[in-house]
N, C-alpha and C positions, 0 to 999 in steps of 0.2 A: 397476408397476416402480419401484424405490427409486433414489435418487441413485447415480450410478457403475455402474449395472447396464446388461447389453446384452440384446438381444432379436434373436436371429438367424434369420430365415426366408429361406431360398434365397439371393437376392442382396440382401436387404433386411436392413440391419441399423441400429438405432437405440440410441444410447447416450446417456444423461443425466447431466451434471456440474453443476458450479456456474458458471452463467452470470455473467460479471463486466463484460462490455461489450456492450451490445445491439447489434442489428445481423444482418442476413441475409447470406450468401456462398453461392454455388454454384460450386464448381470442382474441379480434380482434386486428389487427395491428394497430397501431397509429405512425405517423411520428412525429419527432419534427417540430416545425414552422420553414419556411427557414429562414435563415440569410438575411438581408436586402443586396441589390445589392450595392457595394460599388461606391461611384463618382470616376471618373477618373480626372474630371475637374469641374469646378464651375465658377460663376460669382466673378469678382473682386468687391471687398467691397469698396464702397468709403470711404475715409479717415473719413469724419465725421459720418460714422455709424458703424465704427469698435468697440468701445465700448459697443455699445449696440449688436453687433454681438456676442462679447467674454460674455456678461451677458447673451444672449440667450443659449451659450453652457455651463456656469455654472449652469442655472437654469435645463437644461436637465440632467448634470451629478449628480446635487444634487438629482433629482428625482429618477434617477436609484440607487443611494446609498442609499437613503432613503427605497426605496422598499427592496432592499437587507438586510439592517438592520431589517426591518419588518419580513421578512422570518427566518432571524438568531435568532429572538426573539422568534420565534414559534417553532425553531428546537432545538436540544440537542446534545453534544457530537461532534464528528468530523464534522457532518453537520454543526452545529452553528458556528464553528470554520472557516469552509471553507466560509461561506457565510459572516462572519464579514472580513475575510481577503479580500475577493472580494470586499466589498463595500470600503475597505482602499485602494485599487488600483484605484477604481473610484476618490476617493480623493487625490490620489497622487500627491504631489506638484510639482515633477519634470515632471510628465506627463502634467499637467494642463499648468505648465509654458511653455513647447513646444508649446502646443495647443494655448496658448496666444501669442507667438511670431509669430506663423504661422498666426492668425487672424491679429496681429496688421500690417501684412506686406500686408494685403488686401485679404486673402485667406478666402474663404467660410467656415463655421464652420464644416461642414460635411467633406470637404476635409482636413482641418486643422486636426480633428481627426484621419482620416485615414493615414495622412503624419507623425504626432507624434507616433502613434502607430506603423507604420512601423520602426520608429528609434528605439524605445525600443524593439521590437521583434527582430531587427538585434543584438541589444546589448545582450539580453538574450540568443540568438542561439550560440553568439560567446562565451559566458560564459560556455554554456554546463551545462550537468546534471540538477538538481532541476531548475536552471534558464532557461534552455531551455523549460522545461516541462511547465513552467509558461506562454508560449507564447500563449497557450490556454485561458487562464485566460484573457490576454491581449485582445485577438482579440473578446472574448465575451463581455468586458466592452465595447470595440470599437463598436460592433454590436448593443448592448443595447442604447448607447447613439445615435448613427445615428438614430435608429428608433424612439427615444423620439424626436429628433429635427426634424424628419419629420412628426411626429403625427402618425407613424405606431405602429401596434401591435407589442408589444416585442417579439424579437425571443425567441425560446425555446419550453418549455412545453405548449402543447395546452390545453384548458379547456375541460374536458371529463366528461361523464356520464356513468355509468357502468365501466366495467373492460376492460383493454386493454394491451396491451404488447408493449412497447416504442421501437422504432427503432430510431438508428440515425447513423451518420457517427461517430462521437464521442460526448460525452456530455461534457459540460463544469461543472466544480465541481460545480458553483452555481445551474445549472438545476439539477444535481444528487442530491444534497444537499435538494433540495426543492420537491423531488418527493412525492407524495401522495400515500401510499401505500395500502390506502382503494379502489384505483382506478387503479392504474399501478401494475400490478401482475409480471411483470418481465421486464427485460431490456436486448437489444441485440444491439451492437454497431459493426459497421464495423472495426473501429482502435481500439486503446487502448490496455491495457496489464494487467496482473495478479497484477501488484502493482501500478496502475495507480489511481488517485482521484477516478474515476468511479468505479473502483472495490473496494477499501477501504469503500468507503460510501455505496455501496450496501451490503456489508458484515454487516454493522452496522445495516442497515435497514432489514438484513434478507430477502433481495430481489432477487430471482432468476437471475443471471447475466450471460451474455456470452459476451466476449469481443473478439476483432481481428477476427470477422468472416468473414472479407474479401468482396470484391465488391459483391460478390454473394447476400449478404442480400438485395441488391436494388431491387432485382427481386420480393420481397414480396410486395404484393399491400395493400394499407391502407384498412381497413374494412374486409380483410379476416382473418378466423380463423388460429391460429398456436399453436403449441404444443412446449414448451420450456422445455428442460431438462438441468438445470442448472449443475448438476453433469456429465453428459456425454458432455456438451458443443454442442447441438444439437437442432436446431430448423426446425420444418417442418409443413407444410401446408399439407392439404388433410388428417389429422389425423381422426380415426374414433370418433364422439362427444362421444359415450357412452364409449368407451375403454378411451378416454383422461378425461373424468369425473371420471372415476375410479381411474386413476392415480394421477389425482387431488387430490380425495379424500385421498388417501395413503400418498400423500406428507403432506397434512394437518395433517394428524394422527401422521406422523413423526413429525412436527413441535410440536404438543402438548407434544409428548414425551420428546422432548428436554426442552420445558418449565417445565416439571414436574422434571427433572433430577435436583439432589441436590448436587452430590458429596461426599465425593473425588472420583477422577478417578481409576476404576479399571476394567479390563476385567471380562467377566462371571464367569470365574475360579480363580478370586480373584488377578490376576496380577496387582500391583500397577503401576501407571503412574502418575507422578506429572504433573499437569496442571498449568501453570503461565501465566501471563500478561505481553504484551509488553506496555511500556507506554513511553511518551516523556517529562512529566511535572507533578506538583502535581495534577492538574485538573483530568488528565486522570488516575492518581493513585488511587484518590478517586473514580472515576467511577467503576474503577477495582475492588476495594474492596468491592463494592456493588455486585458484581457477584460471581460465584462459584471459582474464580482463588486462588490458594494457596499462591500466593506470586506474585513477578515480576520476569520474567525470562530475561528481557532486559530492561533496563533504558536508552534510548538513551540521553545521558547528551548533545551532540552537537544540540539539536534541540531548546535549549533554548539560543544558542548563534549564529545563522544564522544570525541576523542583527546587532550583537555586533560589533563595530569597535575597541574597546581595551578589552584586557583580563580582566575579572572580578578578583577582588582579591580572595584569599583562604577565607576570611570570608564571601564574596558574595556569591560564590559557594557553601560554607557549609550550608548557609542558605536556599539556593534554593535546595539542596540536602536533607537536613533535612526535607523539606516538603513533599517530595516524600516518605520518610521512614516513614513519621509519619502516612500514610494512611496504612502500612502494620507493625505494631508495633510489632507483635509477628509472623511475617512470614519472610521467606527468600526474599532477594532482590539482583537481580545480576545487577552490574553497568557496563556499558561499557564505557571505556573512549573515548576521544574525538575521533570520527570518521569523522575529518573533510577531506575535499578533494574529488574529483570526483563530484558527483551530491550534495554534501553538503559544498559548498565553504564558509568558515569564513575567514573575513577580517584580523583577527590577527593571523591566525594560517596557512593560505596557501601559497603556492608558488606563485609567481605574476603571473607567465604564463608557461603553460605546453603544449607540443604538443598533449598529449594523457592523461588527468588526471586521468581517470578509472585506468591507468598503471602506475600512477605516484607516488608522494609524498603525501600519504594518510594514515589515520589512525595512527598505531603505528611508521610508518615511519618518521612523522614529528619530532617525539621526538629524532631521530639520531643526528639531528644537534640543536635540541632545548629540550634538557631533562628536564630543569627547568619548561617547560611548563607541562610536564607530571607530575612531582614530585609535583607540586604545586597542582594539580587537585588531586593526590593522597592524599596529605595532608587534602585537603578540605573534600574528601571522608571520610578520618579516622576520621575527627573531627565531621563531621556530625553523622558518626556512633557509636559515644561516647554512653554508655549507653543502646546499644541494646544487650539483652542477648543472651545466647546460642541457644535459640528458635528461634531467629531471625538474622541469620547470615548475613553478608555482603560480598558478593563475588564480585570480581571485574575481569573484562576481558578486554584484548587488542583486538582492531580489526586491521585486515591485518597481523596477524603474518605469516611469511612465513618458518623461520628456528629455529632449537632447540636453537639457541645462543639468538636470539631474546626472546624467551618463558623465557628461564633462566634468562635473563637480567630482563624482566618484572617481574617475579615471586619474584626476591631478592628484588625490589623497594616495592612490595606488603607487603612482609613479614616483611621488616623493620618497616611497620607501623601496623601491626597486622591486615592485610587485606587477605582474601584467595584469591590466584591467579589462574586465568584461561586465556584461550583465544579463540578466534573466530576461527573456521575453516570455513574459507571462500576462501581460496586460495588453488587449487588443490595440490601444492606443500606440504602444512601443512597436508592435509589428507594423502598424499602417504608418508610421514614421520612422521605421528602420532607416532610411536614407539620410534623415539627420542625426540620429543617435550612433550609427555605426562609425562613422568618421572619427569618433572620440575614443574607439574602443579597439582592443585588439581580437576580441572575440564575442559571441553571445551564444547562450544556450537556452533553448526553449523549454520551459516548464510546461508541459502538455496538460497536467493536471488544472493548474489554474487557470491557464489560457482557454481550455475548455468550459471551465466554470464560469469565466466572466463573458467569453463569447456566447454562450448558450442562455445566460442568465439563470443558471441553475447551481444551486448548492451541491458540490460535490459529495458530500456526507450523506444527502438524502437517497434513500433507498427508493422512492418513489419516481426521483427523477434520473435514475442511473440511465435511462435510456436516451437522455438528453447529454449527461456528463461521459459520454464515449469520446474519445479521440479521433475515432473513425468519422465523426461527424464532417462533412464536407466544407462546412463554413470554417472549421478549424484548419483544415488541410489547406484551404485558400490561404488563410493569414500564413501558414508556415511556408508555403510556397512563395509568396511575396517576400517573406523574410530571407529565404534562400537565393532569390533572385538579387536582391540588395546586397547579400554577402558575396556573391559573386563579382558583382559591379564594383564593390568597394573593397574587394580582396580581405573581407573579414571571415574567419572561420565560424560556422554555425554547427551547434551541436544540439542533441535533443537529450533531456535529462528526465522526464517525466515516465509515467508508467507506459506509455506508448511505445518506448524503446524496447521494452520487454517481449513484445508481441512479434513474433518472426514475420508474419505476414506484413504487419503495418512496417516493419523495419524496412522491407524492400521498397514500400511507396515512399518512405521518408528517404531513402538512398535515390530513388528516382526523382525527389523534389530537388536534390542538390545537399542533403544534409551531409557533412563530413564525419561526424562522430555521433555515435549512440551510446548513452550510458543508463544502465539498468540494474536491478538486483543481480548481484554476481551469478546467483543460480541460473539467471536467465540467459548470460552471454553465449554460452554453447549453442543453446537453441537457436538464437539468432543468427551467430556465425556459420551454422550449419546449413540454415535456410538460404542465406546469401551465397552459400557456397554453390547452391544449386542453380543459381539464375544469372543472367547477364544484366549490365546495365541496362541494356535495351529494354528487357524484360521488365526491369524495375521502372523504368520511364513509362513504359505503356501502362503499368498497374498503378503508377500514380494519375496518369490521364484520366483512367477509367474511374479511380475513386473521385477523383475532382469533379467529373461529369455526374456523378450519382446524385440522387435526391435526398438520400439520407444515411445513416450510418449502417443498416443491415444491407440495403443496396450497395454500398461501398465495397464491404466485406466480400459478398458475392461476387461483384464484378472483378474484384483483384484476384479473388481466387481463379477465376475462369481466365483472366489475363496471365498469371503465372502458369496454369496449367498449360496454355497454348505455348 
């Protein structure tokens, strides 16, 4: 059975998708409330009633925004940020202005909302990348406002009693962020991917989660019991209740062991692995500092500038970076220079138009024709790092390094400023040419999200290709293995900072391949550390061998699970 396929025999149905959060759940199926049927036409509003019609829209939109703000106030971390951002979209002046224009021309408010949203969805799809991914948010606020206008129940999460497994074609970020884990025990979606908002928030909530399970999930009926295995990516009905209860108990004991783990990370035979956190701003860094993370392995500097229209000054950047450094005053911080382009468009840094931005001028390539943009950022990083002692080194890495000449050039700029130079290994060419690239650098960090995308020639934002954009793909693991071998030969530290580092089983494989450090969402650190504490380095190496010998991602997972159990 391949990923995303179903096997239906009588009352037994098994569907396999992409597991993104491990854990076992056994509960009734609940489907999200349906979205409202969208109007295709409506009555023409008389001219004298158009102001009142627009005010009716404003009242509905404000009510939706206020509910989202309320949920944000009750949430924390990434969930709160997503809810606040979604409320901001409901209040967006451009969107409301377009609705207003439609209503002033005589269009009914519900139709005006549909037409205005369609305009922005088309614009976001044309922009591609992260902007295209936000069309889910746009459609979500459209549906919520339309339901409010009609006096209907808000679409999304149903009110439930007891425990349930939530099923959906795809969840809006707002719904995912609002999940009550006292009632919802697992999450299964037809669409989505390992790097989607749904997956990221599910990791924060530690909620067993399977995405990209395909159309077969629609065969699960509301109210029937299902067993969800987030590690294997499998959901099935007809499971034995006693066996399922036992599996759930084991999963809960595992969660308790994770909660007890204190670090630092080491295997059962005392092999050390440094566990670090991925952050995007000072708030995320402060949250990470409260976990077992030993430092920051990926500071995504560009995430603070996505809405900037002009480049911040050196002083403004330094102040921003300094707040992140302050969260880990005695620990290593790895800063990634501006990774603009593709799915992270930045107005002052990107090319105005590219046919294929994922393969275009992004990351370090932007500095080829604008070196000052890079040097100003390095000046700001150096300024912010002043006063940090030897126990708190500041490492800096460039994204999208493809050649030895690029690595040498970037390293020279870093060394001029007293910064420790490194590079992201996310282009297959960089992995294959690691023996030429590494002599210029002090460290490399493997970005598994992009390395997988480019190795498998599959857009990592595509739900249909989620089975390919899986870091368990043996082709990707072989490139990681080659990078680690060269790292050992050249005495160059090799880390992993992609989503792969958040997967406890895959962390064992990466350790077995020779990775020195793992950097993931701070909420994933304890789960990875607890898993490593249960195995030896020899087991990790056996797991790596099993994964490398597998035919595909699904087979690799199964082989590694068997190897670790032995």
